[in-house]
C-alpha positions as CSV (number, residue, x, y, z in Angstrom):
1,M,0.0,0.0,0.0
2,P,1.4,3.5,-0.9
3,Q,2.7,5.8,1.9
4,H,1.6,9.3,1.8
5,D,3.5,12.3,3.4
6,T,1.3,13.5,6.3
7,G,3.4,16.6,7.0
8,A,4.2,15.6,10.4
9,P,7.8,15.7,11.4
10,L,10.0,12.5,11.1
11,P,10.8,10.9,14.3
12,N,14.5,11.3,15.5
13,P,16.9,8.5,14.7
14,L,17.6,6.0,17.6
15,P,20.7,7.3,19.4
16,A,23.7,5.4,19.0
17,P,24.2,2.6,21.5
18,T,26.4,3.2,24.5
19,P,29.5,1.1,24.6
20,D,29.7,-1.4,27.4
21,V,33.5,-0.5,28.0
22,D,36.1,1.7,26.3
23,V,38.5,-0.9,25.5
24,L,38.2,-4.7,24.7
25,V,41.3,-6.8,24.9
26,V,41.5,-10.1,23.3
27,G,44.3,-12.5,24.7
28,A,45.8,-12.5,28.0
29,G,49.4,-13.1,27.5
30,P,52.0,-10.4,28.3
31,T,51.1,-7.9,25.7
32,G,47.3,-8.1,26.4
33,L,47.8,-7.8,30.2
34,T,49.9,-4.8,29.9
35,A,47.5,-3.2,27.3
36,A,44.4,-3.9,29.6
37,A,46.5,-2.7,32.8
38,E,47.7,0.6,31.0
39,A,44.4,1.3,29.5
40,R,42.8,1.2,32.9
41,R,45.8,3.0,34.5
42,H,44.8,5.9,32.2
43,G,41.2,5.8,33.2
44,L,39.5,3.8,30.8
45,R,36.9,1.1,31.2
46,V,38.3,-2.3,30.2
47,R,37.6,-6.0,29.8
48,I,39.9,-8.6,28.6
49,V,39.1,-12.0,27.4
50,E,41.0,-15.2,26.8
51,R,39.9,-18.4,25.1
52,K,42.3,-20.6,27.2
53,P,40.8,-21.9,30.6
54,S,43.9,-20.8,32.6
55,R,47.4,-19.5,32.5
56,S,50.2,-21.7,30.9
57,P,52.3,-23.1,33.4
58,F,55.4,-23.1,30.8
59,S,58.2,-20.7,30.6
60,K,58.0,-19.7,26.9
61,A,59.6,-16.2,26.5
62,L,62.4,-16.0,29.1
63,V,64.2,-12.5,28.8
64,V,62.9,-9.2,29.8
65,H,65.0,-6.4,28.7
66,A,66.0,-3.0,30.3
67,R,63.3,-0.7,28.4
68,T,60.5,-3.2,29.2
69,L,61.5,-2.9,32.9
70,E,61.3,0.8,32.5
71,V,57.8,0.3,31.4
72,F,57.2,-2.0,34.3
73,A,58.6,0.7,36.6
74,A,56.1,3.1,35.3
75,M,53.3,0.7,35.9
76,G,54.6,0.2,39.4
77,I,55.5,-3.6,39.0
78,A,59.3,-3.8,38.1
79,D,60.4,-4.6,41.6
80,A,57.9,-7.5,41.6
81,V,59.2,-8.8,38.2
82,I,62.9,-8.5,39.2
83,A,62.4,-10.3,42.4
84,Q,61.0,-13.3,40.5
85,G,63.8,-13.2,37.8
86,A,67.7,-13.6,37.8
87,R,70.3,-11.3,36.2
88,F,71.9,-12.8,33.0
89,T,75.4,-11.6,33.8
90,A,77.6,-13.0,30.9
91,L,77.3,-14.6,27.5
92,N,80.2,-17.3,26.6
93,A,80.7,-17.6,22.9
94,H,82.0,-20.9,21.9
95,I,82.5,-20.4,18.1
96,G,84.8,-22.3,15.8
97,G,86.0,-24.8,18.1
98,P,87.0,-25.3,21.8
99,R,90.0,-22.7,21.7
100,H,87.7,-19.9,20.5
101,H,86.0,-18.9,23.7
102,T,85.0,-15.1,24.3
103,R,83.2,-14.3,27.4
104,V,81.1,-11.1,27.2
105,D,80.4,-9.5,30.6
106,L,77.0,-8.2,30.0
107,L,77.1,-6.1,33.3
108,R,80.1,-4.2,32.3
109,Q,78.8,-2.9,28.9
110,P,78.1,0.9,28.3
111,W,74.5,0.7,29.3
112,G,74.3,4.4,30.2
113,D,71.3,6.1,31.9
114,T,69.2,3.0,33.1
115,D,68.6,1.5,36.5
116,Y,68.2,-1.9,34.8
117,P,71.6,-2.4,33.1
118,Y,71.1,-6.4,32.6
119,W,69.1,-8.9,30.8
120,L,66.6,-10.4,33.2
121,S,66.0,-14.1,33.0
122,I,62.2,-14.9,34.0
123,P,59.9,-17.3,32.9
124,Q,56.8,-16.0,31.0
125,Y,54.4,-17.5,33.3
126,A,55.9,-15.4,36.2
127,T,55.7,-12.3,34.3
128,E,52.1,-12.9,33.4
129,Q,51.3,-13.7,37.0
130,I,52.5,-10.5,38.1
131,L,50.9,-8.5,35.3
132,E,47.6,-10.3,36.2
133,R,47.7,-9.5,40.0
134,H,48.4,-5.8,39.0
135,L,45.5,-5.7,36.7
136,V,43.1,-7.1,39.5
137,S,44.5,-4.5,41.7
138,L,43.1,-2.0,39.2
139,G,39.7,-3.7,39.4
140,V,39.8,-5.8,36.1
141,E,39.8,-9.6,35.9
142,V,40.6,-11.8,33.0
143,E,37.6,-13.6,31.6
144,W,39.0,-17.1,31.1
145,S,37.4,-19.6,28.6
146,T,35.9,-17.0,26.7
147,T,36.3,-17.3,22.9
148,L,36.1,-14.5,20.3
149,H,33.7,-15.5,17.3
150,T,33.2,-12.3,15.3
151,V,34.3,-8.6,15.4
152,S,32.3,-6.0,13.7
153,D,33.3,-2.4,13.4
154,R,30.1,-0.2,13.6
155,G,32.0,3.1,12.9
156,D,31.4,4.5,16.3
157,H,31.9,1.4,18.4
158,V,33.0,-2.4,17.9
159,D,30.6,-5.5,18.5
160,A,32.4,-8.5,19.3
161,I,30.5,-11.7,20.0
162,V,32.2,-13.9,22.6
163,E,31.3,-17.4,23.8
164,R,31.7,-18.9,27.2
165,A,32.6,-22.4,28.3
166,D,28.9,-23.1,29.0
167,G,27.9,-22.3,25.4
168,S,26.4,-18.9,26.3
169,T,27.1,-15.9,24.2
170,E,27.4,-12.3,24.8
171,T,28.1,-9.3,22.5
172,I,30.4,-6.9,24.0
173,R,30.2,-3.4,22.7
174,S,33.5,-1.3,23.1
175,R,34.8,1.9,21.7
176,W,38.0,0.2,20.8
177,L,39.2,-3.3,20.5
178,I,42.9,-4.4,21.0
179,G,43.8,-7.8,19.4
180,C,46.8,-9.5,21.3
181,D,45.6,-13.0,20.6
182,G,48.9,-14.4,19.0
183,S,50.4,-15.3,15.7
184,H,47.3,-17.0,14.6
185,S,45.3,-13.9,15.4
186,H,41.5,-14.3,15.1
187,V,41.1,-10.6,15.4
188,R,43.4,-10.2,12.5
189,N,41.6,-12.3,10.3
190,Q,38.2,-11.0,11.1
191,V,39.2,-7.3,10.2
192,G,40.9,-8.2,7.1
193,L,44.4,-7.4,8.0
194,R,47.2,-9.7,6.6
195,L,50.5,-11.1,8.0
196,D,52.4,-12.8,5.2
197,R,54.8,-15.3,6.7
198,T,58.2,-16.2,5.2
199,D,59.6,-19.6,6.0
200,A,63.1,-18.9,7.5
201,G,64.1,-22.5,6.7
202,A,65.1,-23.5,10.3
203,T,63.6,-25.8,12.8
204,F,64.3,-25.4,16.6
205,V,63.9,-27.5,19.5
206,L,63.4,-25.7,23.0
207,A,63.4,-27.5,26.3
208,D,63.5,-26.3,30.0
209,V,65.6,-29.0,31.8
210,K,67.7,-29.4,35.0
211,T,71.5,-30.5,34.8
212,T,74.1,-32.1,37.0
213,A,77.0,-30.1,35.3
214,A,78.9,-27.4,37.1
215,L,78.0,-24.3,35.2
216,E,77.9,-20.7,36.4
217,Q,74.2,-20.4,37.4
218,D,73.9,-16.8,35.7
219,E,76.0,-17.2,32.6
220,G,74.6,-18.2,29.1
221,H,76.5,-20.2,26.5
222,M,76.4,-20.2,22.6
223,F,78.1,-22.9,20.7
224,L,78.8,-23.1,17.0
225,G,81.3,-25.3,15.6
226,R,81.1,-28.1,13.0
227,E,77.8,-29.1,14.7
228,P,74.6,-26.6,14.4
229,L,73.8,-23.9,16.8
230,L,73.2,-24.5,20.4
231,L,72.3,-22.1,23.2
232,I,72.2,-22.9,27.0
233,V,70.5,-20.2,28.7
234,P,70.2,-19.7,32.5
235,M,66.7,-19.8,34.3
236,P,66.1,-18.3,37.7
237,E,65.4,-21.8,39.4
238,P,69.0,-23.2,40.5
239,D,70.3,-25.7,38.1
240,R,67.5,-25.3,35.5
241,W,68.4,-24.2,31.9
242,R,66.7,-23.5,28.6
243,I,68.1,-25.4,25.9
244,I,67.9,-23.9,22.3
245,A,68.9,-26.0,19.5
246,H,68.9,-25.6,15.6
247,L,67.9,-28.6,13.8
248,P,69.4,-28.3,10.1
249,T,67.2,-31.0,8.8
250,R,64.2,-32.7,10.1
251,A,63.9,-36.3,9.2
252,A,61.0,-37.8,7.6
253,G,58.4,-39.4,10.0
254,P,57.6,-38.1,13.5
255,P,59.6,-35.4,15.1
256,P,62.2,-36.5,17.8
257,T,61.1,-37.1,21.3
258,V,62.9,-34.4,23.1
259,D,63.7,-36.2,26.5
260,A,66.8,-36.4,28.8
261,T,68.5,-38.9,26.7
262,Y,68.1,-37.0,23.5
263,L,69.2,-33.7,25.2
264,D,72.2,-35.3,26.8
265,D,73.4,-36.6,23.2
266,L,72.7,-33.4,21.5
267,I,74.6,-31.3,24.0
268,R,77.5,-33.9,24.2
269,R,78.0,-33.6,20.5
270,R,77.6,-29.7,20.2
271,A,79.2,-28.6,23.5
272,G,81.4,-31.5,24.7
273,I,79.4,-31.2,28.1
274,E,78.2,-34.2,30.1
275,F,75.0,-32.3,31.0
276,G,73.2,-34.9,33.1
277,S,69.7,-33.8,31.8
278,H,66.7,-34.5,34.0
279,D,63.4,-33.2,35.1
280,V,62.5,-31.9,31.4
281,V,59.4,-29.9,32.3
282,W,58.6,-28.1,29.0
283,Q,59.8,-28.7,25.5
284,S,58.8,-27.3,21.9
285,Q,59.7,-27.9,18.3
286,F,58.7,-25.5,15.7
287,D,59.7,-24.6,12.1
288,L,60.8,-21.0,12.2
289,S,58.7,-18.3,10.2
290,Q,58.9,-14.5,10.1
291,G,56.4,-11.8,8.9
292,L,55.0,-8.5,9.9
293,V,51.3,-7.3,9.6
294,D,50.4,-4.9,6.8
295,H,48.8,-2.5,9.2
296,Y,48.5,-2.2,12.9
297,R,45.1,-0.5,12.8
298,K,41.9,-0.8,11.0
299,G,39.2,1.6,12.3
300,R,38.5,1.0,15.9
301,V,40.6,-2.3,16.0
302,F,44.3,-2.6,16.8
303,L,47.0,-5.3,16.9
304,A,49.8,-5.8,19.3
305,G,52.4,-8.4,20.1
306,D,52.5,-11.8,18.0
307,A,49.2,-10.8,16.3
308,A,51.3,-8.1,14.5
309,H,54.7,-10.0,14.0
310,V,56.3,-13.2,14.1
311,H,60.0,-13.8,14.1
312,S,63.1,-15.8,15.4
313,P,63.5,-16.0,19.3
314,V,67.1,-14.8,18.9
315,G,67.7,-11.9,21.2
316,G,64.4,-12.2,23.2
317,Q,62.9,-9.3,21.5
318,G,59.4,-10.6,20.8
319,M,57.5,-10.2,24.2
320,N,59.5,-7.1,25.0
321,T,58.3,-5.6,21.8
322,G,54.7,-6.5,22.4
323,V,54.7,-5.0,26.0
324,Q,56.1,-1.9,24.6
325,E,53.6,-1.6,21.8
326,A,50.8,-1.9,24.4
327,H,52.3,0.9,26.5
328,N,52.6,3.0,23.4
329,L,48.9,2.4,22.5
330,A,47.0,2.7,25.7
331,W,47.8,6.2,26.6
332,K,47.0,7.3,23.0
333,L,43.4,5.8,23.4
334,A,43.0,7.6,26.5
335,A,44.2,10.9,24.9
336,A,41.9,10.5,22.1
337,E,38.7,10.7,24.4
338,R,39.6,14.3,25.1
339,L,40.6,15.4,21.6
340,E,38.5,16.6,18.7
341,P,38.0,14.0,15.8
342,G,41.0,15.3,13.7
343,P,43.5,15.4,16.4
344,A,42.2,12.0,17.9
345,T,42.6,10.3,14.5
346,G,46.2,11.7,14.3
347,I,47.2,10.4,17.7
348,L,45.8,7.1,17.0
349,D,47.4,6.7,13.7
350,S,50.5,7.6,15.4
351,Y,50.5,3.9,16.9
352,E,51.3,2.4,13.6
353,A,53.5,5.2,12.3
354,E,55.8,4.7,15.6
355,R,55.6,1.0,16.3
356,R,55.4,-0.9,13.1
357,P,59.0,0.5,11.9
358,V,60.2,-0.8,15.2
359,A,58.8,-4.2,14.6
360,Q,60.1,-4.3,11.0
361,A,63.6,-3.5,12.1
362,M,63.3,-6.2,14.9
363,V,61.9,-8.8,12.4
364,K,64.7,-8.0,9.8
365,G,67.5,-7.9,12.4
366,T,66.6,-11.3,14.1
367,A,66.2,-12.8,10.7
368,R,69.8,-11.8,9.5
369,A,71.2,-12.9,12.9
370,T,69.4,-16.3,12.5
371,G,70.2,-17.0,9.0
372,V,73.9,-16.2,9.8
373,L,73.9,-18.6,12.8
374,T,71.9,-21.4,11.1
375,T,73.2,-21.5,7.7
376,T,73.2,-25.0,6.1
377,N,75.5,-23.8,3.3
378,P,78.9,-25.5,4.1
379,V,80.9,-22.7,2.8
380,L,79.1,-19.8,4.6
381,H,79.2,-22.1,7.7
382,R,83.0,-22.5,7.9
383,A,83.2,-18.5,7.0
384,V,81.0,-17.8,10.1
385,R,82.9,-20.1,12.4
386,A,86.3,-18.5,11.0
387,V,85.1,-14.8,11.2
388,A,82.6,-14.7,14.2
389,P,85.2,-15.1,17.1
390,H,87.1,-11.9,15.9
391,V,83.8,-10.0,15.4
392,I,82.3,-10.7,18.9
393,A,85.5,-9.9,20.6
394,R,85.4,-6.2,19.5
395,R,83.9,-4.0,21.9
396,R,81.8,-2.1,19.9
397,V,79.9,-5.3,18.9
398,Q,79.8,-6.5,22.7
399,A,78.2,-2.9,23.4
400,R,75.2,-3.7,21.3
401,L,74.4,-6.6,23.5
402,G,73.9,-4.1,26.2
403,R,72.1,-0.9,25.3
404,G,71.0,-1.9,21.9
405,V,69.5,-5.5,22.7
406,G,68.1,-3.8,25.9
407,M,66.0,-1.6,23.4
408,L,66.9,1.6,25.2
409,D,67.6,3.5,21.9
410,I,64.3,3.0,20.5
411,G,62.7,6.2,19.2
412,Y,60.1,7.9,17.1
413,R,61.9,10.9,15.7
414,D,60.3,10.1,12.1
415,G,57.0,9.6,13.5
416,P,53.9,12.0,13.0
417,L,54.1,13.3,16.6
418,A,57.8,14.5,16.2
419,R,58.1,15.3,12.7
420,T,56.4,18.8,13.2
421,T,58.9,19.8,16.0
422,T,62.2,21.6,15.6
423,S,64.0,19.7,18.2
424,R,66.0,16.5,17.3
425,A,65.0,15.3,20.8
426,A,61.4,15.0,20.0
427,G,60.4,11.2,19.8
428,R,63.3,9.8,21.6
429,R,63.2,8.2,25.1
430,L,63.7,11.0,27.8
431,P,67.2,10.9,29.3
432,N,67.3,9.5,32.7
433,P,70.3,11.1,34.5
434,R,71.0,10.4,38.2
435,L,69.7,13.2,40.6
436,A,71.8,14.8,43.2
437,L,69.5,13.6,46.0
438,G,69.3,10.1,44.8
439,G,67.1,8.1,42.2
440,R,66.7,9.1,38.7
441,L,64.9,11.5,36.5
442,H,62.1,8.9,35.3
443,E,61.0,8.4,38.9
444,R,59.9,12.0,39.0
445,L,57.8,11.7,36.0
446,S,53.9,11.8,36.4
447,G,52.3,8.4,36.8
448,N,49.5,8.9,34.4
449,G,50.1,11.4,31.9
450,Y,52.2,14.2,30.4
451,T,54.8,15.8,32.5
452,W,56.8,19.2,32.2
453,I,60.5,19.0,32.7
454,V,61.9,22.5,33.5
455,T,65.5,23.2,34.2
456,G,67.3,26.4,35.4
457,R,70.1,28.0,37.3
458,A,70.6,27.5,41.0
459,D,69.9,31.2,41.6
460,E,66.6,31.1,39.7
461,R,63.2,30.9,41.3
462,A,61.2,27.8,40.4
463,P,58.2,28.4,38.3
464,D,54.8,28.3,39.8
465,A,53.5,24.8,38.9
466,A,49.8,26.2,39.2
467,A,50.3,28.8,36.5
468,A,48.1,28.7,33.6
469,E,50.9,28.1,31.1
470,W,51.4,24.6,32.2
471,G,47.9,23.6,31.6
472,E,47.3,21.5,34.8
473,I,49.9,19.1,33.6
474,P,52.4,18.2,36.5
475,M,55.9,19.9,36.4
476,V,59.4,18.9,37.5
477,Y,61.6,21.8,38.2
478,L,65.4,21.0,38.2
479,D,68.1,23.6,38.7
480,H,71.8,22.5,37.7
481,Q,72.5,21.6,41.4
482,A,69.6,18.9,41.2
483,L,71.4,16.9,38.6
484,A,74.2,14.6,39.4
485,E,74.6,13.8,35.7
486,P,74.0,16.1,32.6
487,L,70.6,16.2,30.8
488,H,71.9,16.3,27.3
489,G,69.8,17.4,24.2
490,L,67.0,19.3,25.9
491,D,66.1,23.0,26.0
492,R,64.7,24.7,29.0
493,V,61.3,23.3,28.9
494,T,60.4,19.9,27.7
495,L,57.1,18.1,27.5
496,V,57.4,14.4,28.2
497,R,54.7,12.1,26.7
498,P,53.0,9.5,29.1
499,D,55.2,6.7,27.6
500,G,58.3,8.7,28.6
501,H,59.3,9.9,25.1
502,V,59.9,13.6,24.5
503,A,57.0,15.4,22.9
504,A,58.7,18.7,22.2
505,T,61.4,20.9,23.9
506,A,62.0,24.9,23.7
507,A,62.7,27.8,25.7
508,T,59.2,28.3,27.0
509,A,55.9,26.3,27.4
510,D,54.2,28.3,24.8
511,A,56.9,27.4,22.3
512,V,56.6,23.8,23.2
513,R,53.0,23.8,22.6
514,A,53.3,25.7,19.3
515,Q,55.2,22.6,17.8
516,L,52.7,19.9,18.9
517,P,50.7,18.5,16.1
518,V,48.3,17.1,18.8
519,P,47.3,19.2,22.1
520,A,48.4,17.9,25.4
521,H,45.8,17.4,28.1
522,P,46.1,15.9,31.4
523,L,44.9,12.3,31.5
524,P,42.8,10.9,34.5
525,L,44.0,8.5,37.1
526,S,42.4,5.0,36.9
527,G,38.9,4.9,38.3
528,T,38.1,8.6,37.7
């Protein structure tokens, strides 16, 4: 039947549905737990779901690096992580034969301005337990046995349908969704992002095992002679070690049984050590692949951690990269809530612009290192064995195992938040000099948002922190007597981002603000 215009006003369209939460995190590994905790710490409403029924009891990722410990310090959990781990004090490289032994003292490298000048050995499950306890203290609990089925970006929110162990389903409506659900990410597949994997042509065996051999408890070993690569890495539990072995060819049929006998034979052949393997609590075998997702963001959905990149375990960079990605993203989501649409889009797009190049460099770097160490070309293998001892003996190369592997020099100078500024310091990690009265500068930063750093002469009066020019953002004033070490590369006034990187630096606060592509506002504390 035809409809006729009655002249009456049309009813208003239905109001947009109100999201249940600001952020839904999918995946409760280290990256997901960090994302949820940081989003909550910055005042956002958060839920986190995980398809598994409980946390894995196996060690998996084993090393936490210096920059990640600085992230944990900002979150308030670094001391707890350090208490559960053990410092990795030296790496012994046995390359080219028994006479070629180079001991690299990791604690004596030029680490520079950090409170964490070491690699920390700690099982992934211990890191996750600490992160989960921290998250619970912020009022958020992991929803275990909750499987994501579909993700639908509605433009102004995301609908995610999840299923619980009892078969019941729920549609969770969130403003943003972060996929931290691993290398086979369902979130990534749902939103049409692509991660193309390249077969690295290498198979690895990993095992956590106890030994009767008399090895220094806090020193690792790398063996590469006529036999393929073998790494023996210390774990916090006394006499327990992580074995990492390259298998150059996998025989037809079922994979080998990685038990004490298998490990003893492998270690004897490659290292000449009667290892006395026993209590093999975890083992894994995998064909190495590497790849990087095409984009870190699609609409209101973001990826982080293994959902965004897969790579070699050499260097222990993967988990650390994921945690740092979550730390970078969470404050930007909180900031976007307080910005107009244009600047909000800019700050959210900066997540991919800053973090994807870091992951790309990491994937390429670990691929190169793994390719050199696992080559099956006999000519190249002999060349590596001949040249590597001389290379690793160089101080400059050893120094990279400190600050470089520790990820302390990662910066975002080419990112969109720094490109518009006139200072070369923009985008870099804020220097962390010692203070005359004890501690370091990072300890003085705001726990939840931007911080002004203002320097002056000893005879100057400190600025009024309540003055309008500071815009209610906390300020730290340092005269030259307050610094026990120089603060290089910064002008008199510096604005520090919530993730500890420099936003801009200039002679005045107004000059700093004039450089910013996105306005800086105070961020609320969790629960406000």
